[in-house]
N, C-alpha and C positions, 0 to 999 in steps of 0.2 A: 752663307745664305741659309735661313731656317728651312727645315723640311716640313714645318707645320704651316697650315694655312686655314683661313676662315672658310666656312662653307659658302658664305655669300648667298644665302637663300632667303626666301620670304619668312619673316618671323611670325607674323600674325596669321595663323592657320586655324582651322576648326578645332583641332585638339588643344591648341594654345588658348583659344577663347573659352573652351569648356573648363580648362584648368583655372582660367581667370575667374569664372563664375564661382568655383569652389573657394578661391581665395577671398572673393568679396563676401561670401557667406561667413567665412572665418573672421573677416574684419568686423562684421556686425557683432558677432558674439564677443570678440575681443573688446569692442567698445563697451558692451554691457559689463564685461568683467572689470574693466578699469574704472568705470563710472560707479557701478553698484557693488563691486566686490566679488570674491571667489564664490561665495555661497549662492549667488544667483545663476551661475552657469555650471557649477561642478557638483558632484555627489560626494565630495570629500567629507570626512568626519573625524572624530577623535581617534579612531582606530587606524584610519587610512589618511595620514597627513599628506601623502602624495598619491597620485593616481596615474592616469594614462599620459598626461602631459610630461611628467618627469620621467616615467619609465620608458616611454617611446623616445622623446626628444633627446634626453641625456643618456640614459642607460643603453638603449638600443640604437638610437640615432647616431651617437658618436662612434659606435662600433661599425655601423654601416658606412661611416665616413673614414674608415681606416685604410682605404685603398692606397692613398698617397703614402701613408705610414708603412704599409706592407711592401709596396714597391720600392720605397726609399731604402729599406733594409736590403732588398734584393739587388738593386742597381748600385747603391753607393757603399754598402757594407760588404755584400757578397761579390761586388764588382762584376755583375752580370749586365754589362752595358747594352746588350742586345734588346733589353726590355725598356730602354729609355724612351722609345716612341710612345709608350703607354703612360708616361709620367704626367704629362700636362692634363689630360682628361681626368686622371686619378687625383691630381692636386685640386682641380676645380671641384670635383665631387666631394673631396675632403673639406675644402673651404666652405662649401655650401652646407654640408652636413653638420660641421662644427658650428657654423654660424646659426643654423637652426637650433642646435643644442643650447647655445648661449641665449638665443631669443626665448627658447622654451623655459629656461631657468628664470629669466626675467619675468616672463608671464606668470610663472607659478609662485613668485615671491609674494608673500602676504603684504609686506611693506616695500613694494617695489621702488618707491621713491628714495629708499635708503640703500640701494644696491651698491653704491660706491664704497660703503663701509668695509666691504671685503678687501679693498685695496689699502685700507688704513691700518697700519700695524697695531695701533692702540685699541682697535676694535676687533682684532683677530683672535679667534679661539684656536690656539696652536695644538689643542688636544682633539680637534674635530677632523675627521677624515674628509668631510665635505669641503673644508677650507682648501686642502691640497687639490681636490678635484676641481673646485671652482677656479683657483689660481692657474692651474695647469691648462684648463680649457681656454681661459682668457688669453694666456700667453701663447698657446698653440694657434689660436685664431690669428693673432698678430704675425706669428711665424709663417703661417700659410699665406697670408696676404703678401709678405715679403717674397716668399718663394714663387708666388704666382705673378709678382710684379713684372718680371721680364716679358711676360706675354703682352701686358698692356703697353710696356715701353716699346716692344717690337711693333705693335699695332700703330702707335703714334709716331714711330720713326725716331725715337730718342736713343740713338746708338751710343752716345757718349755716357749717359747715365746708366744705360744697360751694361756697358763694359765695366764701369766702376762697381756696379752691384754684383756682377759675376765674380769679381775678385774676392768678395767677402761672403758669397753665397754659401760656401762650404760650412761656415759657422752656423748659419740658420738651418742648413740641412741636418747638421748634427743635433741641433735643438729639436728639429722636427722628428728625429728618431727617439730622443730622450723623453720629451714631454708626454707623448701618448703612452709610452711604456709606464710612466709614473702614474698618470691619472687613470688609465685602464686598470692597473693593479690596485689602485685605491678604490675603484668601484667594487672590486672584489672584497676589499677590506671593509667596505660598508656593510656587506652581508655579515661579516664577523661581528661588527658592532650591533647588528640587529638581533643577535643572539638566538634565543629559542623561538622567536617569531618566524624564523626562516625554517622551512621544512628540512628535516634531517638529510634528505637526499641531496639538498643543495647547500647544506651547511658543513663546512670543514674549516677548522682553525688553522690549517697548515697550507692548503692548496688554493685558497680563494684567489689570491693575487695572480698566481700562475694560470689558473683556469680562465680568469678574466682576460689575460693577455693572449692566451692561445685562441680563445674564441674571437677576440678582436682581429687576430691575424687571419683566421679562416674566413671571417666575414669580409675582411679587406681584400683578400685574393678573389673571393666570390664576386664582390662588387666590380672589380677590374674586369673579370670575365663577362659578367652580366652587362656592364655598360658598353664594352667593346663589341659584344655580340649584337646588342640592340642598335648600336650606332651603325654597324655594318648593314643591318637589314633596313632600319628606318631611314637612313640617309643614302642608301644604295651605294655604299662604299665597298671596296675590296675586303674580303674576309680577313680577319686578324687571327684565324684559327692556327696557322703555323707558328705564330708567336705565342699565342695563349696556351697551346699544347705543352710548351716547355714549362709552364707553371704547374702543370698537372702533377709532375713528380713531387714538387714541393708541397702541394696540397695533400697528396696521399700521405706523405711522411708526417705532416703537421697534424692531420686528423688522427693518425695512428698514435702519435704521442699524446694527444689530448685524451683519446679513449683509454689509453693505458693508465693514465693518472686518474681519470674519472672513475673507471670501474675498479681500479686498484684501491682507491680510497674507500669505495663502497664495501669491498670485500674485507679489507684490513680493519675497518671500523665496525664490522659486524652488522652492516645495514642491508645485507643481501635479501633478507626476508621482506624488507619494505618494497622490493620490486614486485612482489607478488601479492601485495595487500589488497589489490583491486580497488583502491581509492583513487581520487583525482591525482595525487602525487605520483603513484606508481604508473598510472596510465600516461601522464605527461612525460615522465622520465623515459619510458619505453618509446614513446613517439619521438621525442627529442633525439634519443640514441639512434633510432632507425634513420632519421633524417641525416645524421652524421655518417652513419655506416654506408648508406647508399652511394654517395659520391666517392668515398674511399674505394669501395669495391669496383665501381664502374671505371674510375680513372686509373686503376692498376694496369689496365690493358692499354698498350701504346696505340692500338687501333681506335679505342674509344676516345683517347686524348686528341686524336686527329679528326674526330667527328664533331662538327660544330654544334649539332643538336644535342648530343650527349654532354658536351661541355657546358652548354647553356643550362640544361636540366640539372646537372651536378651543381652548378653555381646557385641556382634557385634553391635547391635542397639545402645547401650550406647556409644560405641566407636565412631560410626558415629555421634551420637547426640552431644557429647562433642566437637568433632573435628569440626563439622559444626558450632557450636556456636562461636568458636574462629575464624574459617575461615570467617564466615559472618561478624563478628565485625571488624576484622583487614584487610580484603582484599575484599571480594565479594561485600559488600555493602558500602565500604569505598568510600568517595567522596572528592577528593582533590580540586575540582573546575573544571570549564569548560576548555576544551582543553587537558585534560590528559586522557589517557587510558593505561591499562596494561593487558597483558596476558603472562604468563611465556614462555620463549623461550625453544627450544628443549634442549639446554645444561643445562638450569636450571632444567628441568624435569629429565634429565638423571643423573645429579649430585645428586638430591634428591633420586632417585631410587637406585643409586649406594651406597649412604651412608646407606640407609635402608638395602640394601643387605649385606653390610659389618657388620652391627649390627647383622643381623640374622646369618651370618657365624660365628662370634665370639661367639654368644650364643650357636650355635650347637657344636663348638669346646670345649667350657668350660664345658658344661653339659656332654660331652662324655669323658672328661679327668679329671674332678675335681668332688669331692663329693658335688653336688648341689641338685640333685633331691632326694626326700625322698624314702627310702627303696623299691627299685624295686624288685619285686619277679620274679626270673628267673627259668625256668625249669631246 
C-alpha cells in the first residue's frame, strides 16, 4: 500500500483564482505574440536575440526544476532511501519546471511553426550547443512523464500496468540522472560559445560545464527544502524538518566545492582586481557570492539544520544565488557591444509571471487530487 495520498481539498481558492488572473493576462499577450510577432510584445533587438523568456524559462527555470534530479542522485545513486518520501513532489516540480522551459523555448522561437525540425537529423546543426540542450530537455520531459506515471496509475487503480512499469523504471531513472547532467553542462558551454560578450567574472573556458551542474544541484536541493517547507505550512501538514535537515550536510559540502572552484578560477586567471572595480559586474558577483556563503555558514551548525525557519531561509538564499549566477552571466552583465540595450517589456514580464502562475496552479491541483505528498496525518 502506498504511503502517499492526495490531499483531497478544495482546488479553487482565492489564491488559485488570483494565479488564474495572472495566467489569463499572459494568454492575452501570448495571443498578440503569435498573431503579430515577437516585435509587438518584446524589447529584443539585434544585440539581445534573447531576453527574459529564454533566460528565466530555460536557463534559470530548468535549474529550479532540478529537485527531482538532485534527489534521484541522493536516493538511487547514493542509496539514501530515507529521502524517498520527498521524491514524488520533487518529480512533479521538475516535470512542471521543465515543461515550462520547453514551452518557453517554443514561445521564443521566431519561426515556431518549424519547431519539429530540431528532431529531424537532416536539419540538425551538430556543431551547435543549443541542439544538445534542446534535445536533452525534450527527452528529459518525456522521462519525467514516465517517472511520474506510477502516480497517475495509482490514482486510477491500474495496478497491473503500474507493476509492469516498475520493472523497467530503473532504466528511466538512470536517464533521469544522465540527461540533466548533459544539458545543464551544455548551458555552461553556451557561455563559452558567447565569448567576449560574457563578463570576465562569468567567463571561463574550463569550468563552465562544472559550475552549471553545481549550481543546478544547489538549486535542486534548495527547491526540495523550499517546497517541503511551504507544503507543511500551507497545507497544515507535519513538518519535514527532521528529513530535510539530513540534506543540510550535502548542501554545505556542495556549496563549499562550488565556491572553491568559483573563487579559485578568479584567482588563478588573475581576475581578482575585477571584484573591486565598483561596476555592475563586481557588485553582482559579490552579491551572488554572499547569497551562496550565507546558507553554507548557517547550515554548518547541526542546530541550524534542525531549525525549520533557518532551513527555509537558507533554501531561499540558495535559490536566489543560483538564479542570480545565471541571470548575471546570460543577461545582466552580458555585453553585445555598443549601441545595444535591453530591459524586458511589460508583456514579457507578464507572460513570465503568468507561466509561473500556471505552474503553481497545476502543482496545487495535482497534489490535491493525486497521491503525491507523503503520508499526511489528518485529525
